[in-house]
TORNUKE-636063 format. One line per 2 residues: number of its first residue (from 1); for each residue x, y, z of C-alpha. Coordinates in pm, 1 decimal, decimal comma, always signed. Example, Ala and Ser with C-alpha at 12.3 -4.5 7.8 and 13.67 -1.06 7.14 Angstrom:
<rs>
1 = +1230,0:-450,0:+780,0 | +1367,0:-106,0:+714,0 .
</rs>
This chain:
<rs>
1 = +0,0:+0,0:+0,0 | +130,8:+346,3:-95,6 .
3 = +70,5:+616,9:+161,5 | +14,4:+962,2:+13,5 .
5 = +117,5:+1247,9:+236,0 | -11,8:+1595,0:+185,1 .
7 = +281,9:+1818,7:+96,9 | +370,0:+2057,7:+378,0 .
9 = +339,2:+2426,8:+299,4 | +663,0:+2620,8:+297,6 .
11 = +683,1:+2865,2:+584,6 | +809,5:+3223,2:+569,3 .
13 = +947,1:+3400,6:+873,8 | +905,0:+3774,9:+822,0 .
15 = +1153,1:+3947,7:+1052,2 | +1058,3:+4301,6:+1161,1 .
17 = +1297,2:+4542,9:+1332,2 | +1031,2:+4703,6:+1551,4 .
19 = +662,7:+4609,3:+1558,9 | +598,3:+4944,3:+1728,6 .
21 = +735,8:+5119,0:+1417,3 | +611,6:+5192,9:+1067,0 .
23 = +798,7:+4901,6:+906,3 | +534,5:+4664,8:+1039,0 .
25 = +281,4:+4800,9:+785,4 | +493,4:+4684,3:+491,1 .
27 = +551,0:+4351,6:+670,5 | +176,5:+4298,6:+711,5 .
29 = +125,7:+4372,9:+341,0 | +396,7:+4124,5:+239,5 .
31 = +238,2:+3867,6:+473,1 | -93,4:+3909,9:+291,0 .
33 = +82,3:+3857,3:-42,0 | +259,6:+3543,3:+80,7 .
35 = -68,0:+3405,4:+217,3 | -221,2:+3463,0:-124,7 .
37 = +61,7:+3253,3:-268,7 | -41,8:+2979,0:-22,1 .
39 = +261,5:+2996,1:+206,1 | +248,8:+2968,6:+581,8 .
41 = +353,2:+3303,2:+730,1 | +467,7:+3417,2:+1072,0 .
43 = +592,3:+3762,2:+1167,9 | +872,3:+3773,5:+1423,5 .
45 = +1013,1:+4093,5:+1563,9 | +1110,7:+4321,0:+1847,4 .
47 = +864,5:+4550,5:+2019,2 | +1053,0:+4862,2:+2131,6 .
49 = +734,6:+5049,0:+2223,3 | +431,9:+4971,3:+2435,2 .
51 = +198,7:+4863,0:+2155,0 | +188,1:+4762,7:+1789,7 .
53 = +220,8:+5049,2:+1542,5 | -53,9:+4897,2:+1326,3 .
55 = -307,9:+4621,9:+1381,6 | -226,9:+4307,2:+1182,2 .
57 = -464,3:+4153,3:+926,5 | -671,4:+3855,6:+1033,8 .
59 = -492,6:+3522,3:+1019,4 | -137,4:+3659,6:+1053,6 .
61 = +51,5:+3518,7:+1352,1 | +271,4:+3770,6:+1535,4 .
63 = +557,6:+3677,4:+1768,9 | +697,7:+3978,9:+1952,5 .
65 = +999,5:+3998,7:+2181,3 | +1048,7:+4308,6:+2402,6 .
67 = +1317,5:+4530,0:+2250,7 | +1619,1:+4619,3:+2466,0 .
69 = +1928,1:+4830,6:+2421,0 | +2279,5:+4686,0:+2444,4 .
71 = +2391,5:+4482,1:+2632,5 | +2044,0:+4337,1:+2710,3 .
73 = +1978,0:+4337,7:+2334,9 | +2203,8:+4033,2:+2300,5 .
75 = +1970,1:+3822,1:+2511,8 | +1662,9:+3953,8:+2327,0 .
77 = +1835,1:+3875,0:+1996,7 | +1890,2:+3517,0:+2103,4 .
79 = +1517,3:+3486,0:+2175,8 | +1428,7:+3624,8:+1832,2 .
81 = +1677,2:+3391,4:+1659,2 | +1508,1:+3092,7:+1824,6 .
83 = +1171,3:+3207,3:+1687,5 | +1288,3:+3243,1:+1324,9 .
85 = +1198,5:+2892,8:+1208,4 | +1065,8:+2949,7:+856,6 .
87 = +1195,6:+2762,3:+551,8 | +1261,5:+3104,2:+397,9 .
89 = +1360,8:+3416,5:+593,0 | +1229,6:+3755,5:+478,0 .
91 = +1387,5:+4050,9:+659,5 | +1204,3:+4384,0:+648,4 .
93 = +1446,0:+4680,9:+643,2 | +1828,5:+4667,8:+646,2 .
95 = +1870,7:+4703,3:+1020,4 | +2065,4:+4505,8:+1278,4 .
97 = +1734,4:+4418,3:+1445,0 | +1594,6:+4255,5:+1129,5 .
99 = +1845,3:+4196,9:+848,7 | +2142,0:+4158,0:+1083,7 .
101 = +1977,4:+3879,5:+1284,5 | +1841,4:+3724,8:+965,0 .
103 = +2194,0:+3705,0:+823,9 | +2306,1:+3519,3:+1135,2 .
105 = +2014,1:+3278,0:+1094,4 | +2096,2:+3230,3:+726,8 .
107 = +2456,2:+3142,1:+811,7 | +2361,3:+2898,7:+1091,0 .
109 = +2067,0:+2732,8:+915,6 | +2159,1:+2766,6:+543,4 .
111 = +1810,1:+2895,4:+467,8 | +1739,3:+3140,1:+184,7 .
113 = +1717,7:+3506,2:+285,8 | +1514,6:+3781,7:+122,0 .
115 = +1548,4:+4147,5:+218,9 | +1274,8:+4405,1:+167,5 .
117 = +1340,2:+4780,7:+168,9 | +1056,9:+5034,9:+174,4 .
119 = +1262,2:+5331,9:+301,3 | +1614,6:+5459,0:+282,2 .
121 = +1678,3:+5427,1:+654,2 | +1966,0:+5676,6:+662,1 .
123 = +1740,1:+5942,6:+509,8 | +1584,6:+5986,1:+855,8 .
125 = +1925,5:+6104,5:+981,2 | +2025,8:+6332,0:+693,4 .
127 = +2109,7:+6076,0:+425,9 | +2437,7:+6137,0:+246,2 .
129 = +2526,3:+6415,7:+488,1 | +2519,2:+6196,0:+799,3 .
131 = +2856,8:+6116,0:+952,3 | +2956,1:+5978,2:+1290,7 .
133 = +3274,3:+6157,2:+1397,5 | +3271,0:+6183,3:+1775,6 .
135 = +3554,0:+6291,6:+1996,0 | +3715,3:+6013,3:+2197,9 .
137 = +3531,2:+6140,1:+2504,7 | +3195,5:+6144,5:+2324,6 .
139 = +3255,9:+5797,8:+2181,9 | +3320,4:+5667,5:+2533,7 .
141 = +2994,8:+5827,2:+2652,1 | +2800,9:+5676,7:+2360,5 .
143 = +2931,9:+5331,0:+2443,1 | +2951,1:+5329,0:+2822,1 .
145 = +2663,1:+5543,3:+2949,1 | +2338,7:+5361,6:+3018,2 .
147 = +2154,0:+5584,4:+2769,9 | +2452,2:+5617,4:+2533,2 .
149 = +2359,7:+5657,7:+2167,3 | +2552,9:+5350,9:+2051,8 .
151 = +2361,0:+5130,0:+2292,2 | +2057,8:+5167,9:+2063,9 .
153 = +2062,1:+4867,4:+1825,5 | +1936,7:+5071,4:+1528,1 .
155 = +2173,0:+5364,9:+1565,1 | +2249,6:+5510,3:+1218,9 .
157 = +2611,6:+5398,3:+1245,1 | +2495,0:+5037,1:+1260,4 .
159 = +2248,9:+5101,1:+976,2 | +2535,5:+5240,6:+769,3 .
161 = +2735,4:+4925,6:+834,9 | +2447,6:+4688,2:+765,5 .
163 = +2371,0:+4858,2:+432,2 | +2709,8:+4737,0:+308,6 .
165 = +2583,4:+4379,3:+364,2 | +2271,5:+4414,9:+146,6 .
167 = +2437,7:+4206,6:-134,1 | +2453,7:+3913,6:+110,7 .
169 = +2077,2:+3865,2:+74,0 | +1972,2:+3602,2:-180,6 .
171 = +1725,8:+3854,6:-326,7 | +1618,9:+4211,5:-253,0 .
173 = +1274,5:+4365,2:-301,9 | +1216,0:+4740,9:-306,8 .
175 = +919,5:+4973,1:-363,7 | +1062,9:+5290,8:-522,2 .
177 = +1287,8:+5388,7:-809,8 | +1510,6:+5573,1:-561,5 .
179 = +1582,6:+5249,0:-374,5 | +1630,2:+5054,4:-697,2 .
181 = +1893,6:+5300,9:-817,5 | +2072,2:+5290,0:-482,6 .
183 = +2048,5:+4920,3:-393,0 | +1916,0:+4733,0:-696,7 .
185 = +1648,1:+4473,7:-633,8 | +1307,6:+4378,0:-771,1 .
187 = +1027,7:+4634,6:-767,8 | +726,9:+4529,7:-558,7 .
189 = +498,6:+4828,4:-495,8 | +292,4:+4903,9:-188,8 .
191 = -14,8:+4745,7:-340,4 | -363,2:+4692,7:-208,2 .
193 = -613,7:+4412,5:-171,6 | -852,9:+4558,3:-427,8 .
195 = -1117,1:+4294,3:-348,8 | -1123,1:+4411,6:+12,7 .
197 = -1083,7:+4777,7:-85,5 | -1381,2:+4774,6:-321,0 .
199 = -1599,0:+5087,3:-328,2 | -1895,5:+4893,0:-467,2 .
201 = -1955,8:+4721,6:-133,8 | -1956,0:+5039,8:+77,8 .
203 = -2198,0:+5329,3:+108,0 | -2001,8:+5652,4:+146,7 .
205 = -2283,2:+5841,7:+313,2 | -2347,8:+5557,3:+557,9 .
207 = -1976,2:+5554,0:+644,9 | -1979,6:+5928,0:+709,3 .
209 = -2281,4:+5888,7:+934,9 | -2121,3:+5601,3:+1126,3 .
211 = -1803,6:+5797,6:+1201,0 | -1969,9:+6130,9:+1272,4 .
213 = -1858,7:+6298,8:+949,7 | -2192,9:+6363,9:+778,9 .
215 = -2185,4:+6742,4:+817,9 | -1857,4:+6789,2:+633,4 .
217 = -1673,5:+6760,7:+304,5 | -1397,3:+6522,8:+401,8 .
219 = -1032,1:+6541,6:+304,2 | -877,0:+6224,4:+445,7 .
221 = -520,2:+6134,8:+534,7 | -543,3:+5764,9:+636,2 .
223 = -208,9:+5739,4:+811,9 | +40,6:+5877,6:+1063,1 .
225 = +131,5:+6248,1:+1018,9 | +503,3:+6324,9:+1003,9 .
227 = +663,3:+6656,7:+898,5 | +769,5:+6523,8:+555,2 .
229 = +413,3:+6415,1:+476,8 | +296,5:+6771,9:+422,2 .
231 = -11,8:+6775,1:+645,1 | +69,0:+7133,6:+739,2 .
233 = +34,5:+7233,2:+373,0 | -320,2:+7092,6:+366,0 .
235 = -407,5:+7279,5:+684,2 | -262,7:+7606,5:+550,8 .
237 = -472,3:+7552,9:+238,6 | -782,1:+7512,8:+456,6 .
239 = -694,0:+7838,5:+633,6 | -668,5:+8002,6:+293,0 .
241 = -1004,4:+7863,1:+175,3 | -1178,6:+7923,1:+510,4 .
243 = -1479,5:+7710,0:+411,3 | -1634,9:+7594,1:+735,3 .
245 = -1768,5:+7258,4:+609,6 | -1423,7:+7129,9:+507,3 .
247 = -1240,5:+6896,0:+745,1 | -914,2:+6704,0:+738,8 .
249 = -965,7:+6357,7:+887,7 | -647,4:+6190,2:+1016,7 .
251 = -674,8:+5815,6:+1079,1 | -444,8:+5647,0:+1329,3 .
253 = -219,0:+5931,3:+1427,9 | +153,9:+5951,7:+1494,7 .
255 = +281,0:+5719,5:+1771,9 | +635,8:+5858,4:+1776,3 .
257 = +603,1:+6204,8:+1930,5 | +365,5:+6495,5:+1995,7 .
259 = +348,0:+6613,8:+1632,9 | -28,8:+6542,0:+1618,0 .
261 = -85,5:+6757,6:+1926,2 | +108,6:+7045,6:+1771,4 .
263 = -106,5:+7025,9:+1457,5 | -423,9:+7024,7:+1667,1 .
265 = -306,2:+7317,8:+1882,1 | -260,2:+7533,1:+1572,3 .
267 = -525,4:+7399,4:+1333,5 | -767,8:+7210,9:+1556,9 .
269 = -1074,5:+7368,2:+1396,3 | -1000,8:+7183,3:+1070,4 .
271 = -893,5:+6845,5:+1213,6 | -1094,3:+6536,4:+1303,4 .
273 = -880,1:+6255,3:+1440,5 | -993,0:+5892,8:+1428,4 .
275 = -815,4:+5607,0:+1609,6 | -625,3:+5332,3:+1429,3 .
277 = -827,1:+5043,8:+1288,2 | -748,7:+4695,6:+1155,1 .
279 = -687,8:+4679,9:+781,0 | -1023,1:+4504,2:+735,4 .
281 = -1203,5:+4816,8:+865,3 | -1001,9:+5068,8:+662,1 .
283 = -1208,9:+5037,5:+339,5 | -1517,8:+5151,6:+529,2 .
285 = -1318,7:+5441,8:+676,2 | -1177,3:+5550,6:+339,5 .
287 = -1527,0:+5519,2:+188,4 | -1624,5:+5817,5:+406,3 .
289 = -1372,7:+6045,1:+230,7 | -1461,5:+6284,5:-49,3 .
291 = -1092,4:+6327,0:-131,4 | -779,7:+6138,0:-15,3 .
293 = -484,1:+6373,5:+35,4 | -117,1:+6267,8:+19,1 .
295 = +74,8:+6600,2:+19,5 | +435,2:+6472,8:+48,4 .
297 = +703,4:+6739,2:+80,8 | +1014,7:+6720,5:-134,2 .
299 = +1257,7:+6564,9:+112,5 | +1495,9:+6274,4:+71,4 .
301 = +1275,0:+6078,0:+312,8 | +970,8:+6128,1:+89,3 .
303 = +1155,9:+6057,9:-235,0 | +1254,4:+5713,8:-104,6 .
305 = +895,3:+5620,3:-11,2 | +586,8:+5476,9:-181,0 .
307 = +304,9:+5628,4:+29,2 | +52,0:+5359,4:+118,2 .
309 = -218,3:+5624,1:+136,8 | -209,0:+5655,8:-243,3 .
311 = -335,5:+5303,2:-300,0 | -590,0:+5342,2:-18,0 .
313 = -752,7:+5621,5:-217,4 | -695,8:+5469,2:-562,2 .
315 = -843,9:+5130,5:-470,3 | -1151,7:+5298,7:-322,7 .
317 = -1199,0:+5510,0:-639,2 | -1147,4:+5836,5:-451,9 .
319 = -1009,2:+6154,9:-605,4 | -647,7:+6160,1:-486,8 .
321 = -469,4:+6492,6:-433,9 | -92,8:+6457,3:-406,3 .
323 = +238,3:+6621,5:-492,9 | +508,5:+6582,2:-758,4 .
325 = +758,2:+6402,9:-534,2 | +949,8:+6080,8:-600,2 .
327 = +744,9:+5812,8:-775,0 | +406,7:+5972,8:-704,6 .
329 = +348,8:+6115,0:-1056,9 | +423,7:+5771,5:-1205,5 .
331 = +198,8:+5593,5:-953,5 | -100,6:+5819,4:-1014,8 .
333 = -48,7:+5882,4:-1385,7 | -341,0:+6086,8:-1517,9 .
335 = -574,2:+5943,4:-1254,5 | -511,8:+6193,2:-976,2 .
337 = -459,2:+6561,2:-897,7 | -98,4:+6675,6:-863,6 .
339 = +49,3:+6996,9:-726,7 | +402,5:+7111,6:-652,3 .
341 = +533,1:+7019,9:-305,5 | +525,1:+7281,3:-28,7 .
343 = +248,9:+7473,6:-210,7 | -57,7:+7537,7:+9,7 .
345 = -189,7:+7785,5:-247,0 | -188,7:+7519,5:-522,8 .
347 = -353,6:+7270,7:-285,4 | -628,2:+7526,0:-211,5 .
349 = -685,0:+7579,4:-585,0 | -709,8:+7204,7:-650,8 .
351 = -952,7:+7151,7:-362,2 | -1172,1:+7421,0:-515,1 .
353 = -1136,8:+7260,5:-857,6 | -1229,0:+6914,2:-729,2 .
355 = -1547,0:+7027,1:-554,5 | -1653,9:+7260,2:-835,9 .
357 = -1683,0:+6958,5:-1069,7 | -1712,8:+6666,4:-831,4 .
359 = -1860,0:+6434,8:-1096,5 | -1540,6:+6476,0:-1298,4 .
361 = -1338,9:+6413,3:-981,4 | -1531,9:+6091,6:-914,5 .
363 = -1467,4:+5978,3:-1272,0 | -1096,4:+6038,7:-1218,5 .
365 = -1126,7:+5833,0:-901,4 | -1276,0:+5544,3:-1098,1 .
367 = -979,9:+5560,2:-1336,4 | -749,5:+5554,4:-1034,4 .
369 = -911,3:+5229,8:-919,5 | -864,0:+5076,7:-1264,8 .
371 = -498,5:+5179,0:-1253,8 | -462,3:+5033,8:-903,2 .
373 = -606,3:+4698,9:-1013,7 | -377,4:+4692,0:-1317,1 .
375 = -50,2:+4797,2:-1151,6 | -80,8:+4799,9:-770,8 .
377 = -303,6:+4512,4:-663,6 | -199,2:+4232,8:-431,4 .
379 = -229,6:+4002,2:-733,6 | +37,5:+4204,0:-918,2 .
381 = +259,3:+4198,4:-609,4 | +207,7:+3822,8:-573,6 .
383 = +297,4:+3755,8:-936,5 | +627,9:+3941,9:-903,5 .
385 = +714,2:+3793,7:-564,0 | +637,2:+3444,1:-692,8 .
387 = +903,1:+3493,0:-960,4 | +1155,7:+3613,9:-701,3 .
389 = +1090,4:+3311,5:-478,8 | +1116,9:+3070,5:-775,1 .
391 = +1473,4:+3188,1:-833,8 | +1591,5:+3117,5:-477,8 .
</rs>
């Protein structure tokens, strides 16, 4: 008698540097793509904050280890290494806390290693201009003091070092042209589950009623405000327009600092802030928007990014108002509204233009959804990633 065994699914261990940081969003997206390809997926990572930055999709297992600075980091690292048990390792971001540990696991276990990059990590510290040139005394402080800078596992000096090891990965995936030019790799955009984000199954007016937004024309930013994301330019545009039924709805907020509070102190009359929601709830939230706004400023941080908010709006067939920064003009094509960065006056003009002919704006939104399905769906991501995996 011949016994037939069901073939075991290959397992991916997605390794995240900090589940309390923004990199977890890209990890969750990649996990969805891998699940679509019928792999078993587990996300393993440090938690340097008190709570998850974003809520994971249903069916994604998360293993978190409390993050510690050196020397306690060594013990935490050992715990994470024990949890990385996938047949294929997929590190998210070139950091010691993700790619560095994944390299160690690759060496000890001889398992294939992928690296994903959705940011240029050094851009947060000045990019090409950043240098670490301390005096001997300062270097001693950074190493020996309990809160010394070099005790932080993701200090930019360590990031600089780890970037030189990017070629050690068996394959690299990236999401912007900037990163491709700098590091090479295969382009996998920040796509969207366009079956989940489907405007045909949501009632915009009902969503506005549910979230207390019925009295307003809603400009929505469905993410965490940071200075490079240009939220201040939207708010200055609202000051300029001074139309009392306009509101900027921010979803989730910024977990890193008090930037949200500073925005509310100055422009509170225009802002409605909603809490963070699981990805499964986000289509209903975005359905409430009249316009999705992604006003990136022209910084090296922004040029290295593919803003997820773009595909939120595109998938939900919303008019998308954004800026000519990085890959954004290529992502939107003719299906959105573009202005120059750092231009509140142009933003104000486009808001007026959108609402003066809102039927035309909605038609442009429908074209944006078609473009999202064609170029930025999870299916497109899965097709590309499947090819990358086949070559391992």
